[in-house]
N, C-alpha and C positions, 0 to 999 in steps of 0.2 A: 504494500500500500504506500503510494508516494507520499501521502500526508504524514504517515508515521516516520518515513525516512527523513522528511523535512524537519519534523519535530525533534527527532534524535540528533540530527546535525545542528539544529538551532541551539539546543541545550548544551551539547558537547562543545560547540565553538564559543559558548559563553562561560566555559569553565566548569561545567557539571560533569559528574560521572553519570553515565546513562546505562540502564539495563532494561531491555524489553522483557515483558512477562508473558508466560504461557497461560492459556485459559485452562482452568481446572474446575469445571462446573460441579456443584454439589449434587447429591442424589435427588434432592428436593427441587432442583432447578427445572423449570418448565420453559424452555427457550421458545419464545414467540417472535424473536427479533435477533438481529446479528449483534453479538457482543462488540463493544468498541475495543479497539486495540489499546493496550495500556503499557506505559513505560514507567520506571521509577527513575528519579533524578536526585542527585545529591551534590551540593556545592561544598567542597572541602574547606573553602576559605570563609564560609559563613557559619557562625556558631548556633544560631537559632532562627526560627521562622518569625518574622516581624511584619507580616503583611498587615495593612490597615483594613478599614471597613469596606473600601471600594473594591469590589472583585474584578473590575476591568483592569487587566494587566497590560503593561508595555515592557519593552526590553529593560528599561531603567529599573523596573521593579524586581528583576531577577536577583539583585544584590540583597534583597530582603528575604530570600528563600534559602533555607538550609536543605530541606528535603521535601519531596512531594511525589505523589502518584498522579500521573498525567494520562487522561483518556482522550482519544482523538476521534472527533466526528468530522468526516470530510466528504468530499465529492464521491469518493470511491465506495463508501459504506452507507450511503443514504440516497435519497431522491433529490439531492441538491442540484440545481441547474443555474444557468446564467440568469434566468427569469427572476430568481430570488435576489440576485444582486441589483436588479433594476426596480424592485418593488419592495418597499418597507413592509407593507401588509403581508405579502407572500413570504418574505423572510421570517417575519414574526410567527406566521402560521407554521412554517417549516420547523422552526426551533421548538415550538410547542409540541408538535407531533413527534419529532425525533428524540427530544430530551424528556422522556417520561421517567418517573421515579423508579419503576422496576428495572428498566434497562440500565439506568445509571448505577443503581445499587449492584445489580448483577455484574456489570462490567468492572466495577471497582473491586468487588468481593470475590469474583470467580477467577482470580488470577493468583499465581504463586511466584514468589521470588526464590528461584532455585539456589541462590547463593546462601540463603539463610541469614543474610545480614539484616533484613528488615528495613532496608533503606527506603525512603519515599513513603513512609507510613503516616506522616504527620498531616500533610495537606492534600486535599483533592483539587486538582486543576483540570480544566476542560479546554480543549482546543476546538474551535468551531470555524466554519468557513467565513462567517461574517456576523456582525451584530446590528441590531436595529439602530437607525439614526434618530427617529422620533423620540422625544423625551419620555412620553407616556409609555410607549412600547418598551423602551429601554428600562424604565422603572419597574414594569411588570416582569420583565425578563430577569432583572437582578433579584427581585423578590423570590422568583421561582428557584433560581440556582442556590440562593441562600437556604431555602427550605430543603434543598437536596444536599446540604452540607458541602457545597462546592466553594472553596475559598477564593478561587481566581479563574478568570477566563481569558484566554489568548485567542487572537484571530490569525488565520493563515496569512492575511495581508501583513500583519506585524512580523510574523516569522519570515516571510519571503523578503520583506524590505530589509530586515536585519542581515539575512544571509547574503543578499545581493550587495549590501554595503560592505560586508566582510570579505567577499569573494577575492578581491585583489590581495588581501593579507593572508589568505589561507595557503598553506603549502600546496603547490600544484600536484605534488605526488600523494596528497591525501587520498586514501583508498576509498573514501565514500563516493558513490556514484553521484550523489547530489552535488558535491563540490566540483566534480569533473564536469557535470552539466552546466553549472554556473560559470565555470571558467570558459567553457565553449561559448556560452552566450556573450560573455564579455569580450572574448577574443574576436568574435565576428560582429561586434558592436550592435548586438541585438538587445542590449539592456543598458540603460543609463543608471547612474547613481540615484537612488530615491531622493526626491526633493524634501527638504525640511518643511513641515507644515505647522502653522500656528494652531490650527484647529484640525486634528486628525479626522479622517473620514470615518474611521471605525475604531 
């Protein structure tokens, strides 16, 4: 899943140790949906999780995270399409449908860390394709994810922008396919540096 590769590369390039987890459903699990892929991340330079009350995360917030479990909802494991990017109402409906309590709980709980280290057990973080722009829809979405005990939400846009910005500084011999792809985009001038924005779009 490309979104999982991007999330792993994103956290890794920002100083985290990253470990993908395997699904280990319990006997009582009745799967009616696809589990979200989950990774654990830990920043060895941070001593504790100190996220504030606002769950909307940007790259600058990573320095406030010691360890977290990250679930990824992307284009590959949902019905997300370009239509949701052009309509706030459709995006809000999509998020409400895809992020249901049972799916979120099962996705976070039905995974195992084979290392036995227990890293990433403190915070729940969710990666989504995009977030609503409208203030009222965003308020309702934040209320929903707080009810689901999700401490923070990252968008794919934020992840992609940060990776593109970092691409020239990453070792070209890095064995991650994501970085090889980003280097090719930059080499053929198919991508420009993300522009700084006073008011982020998501």
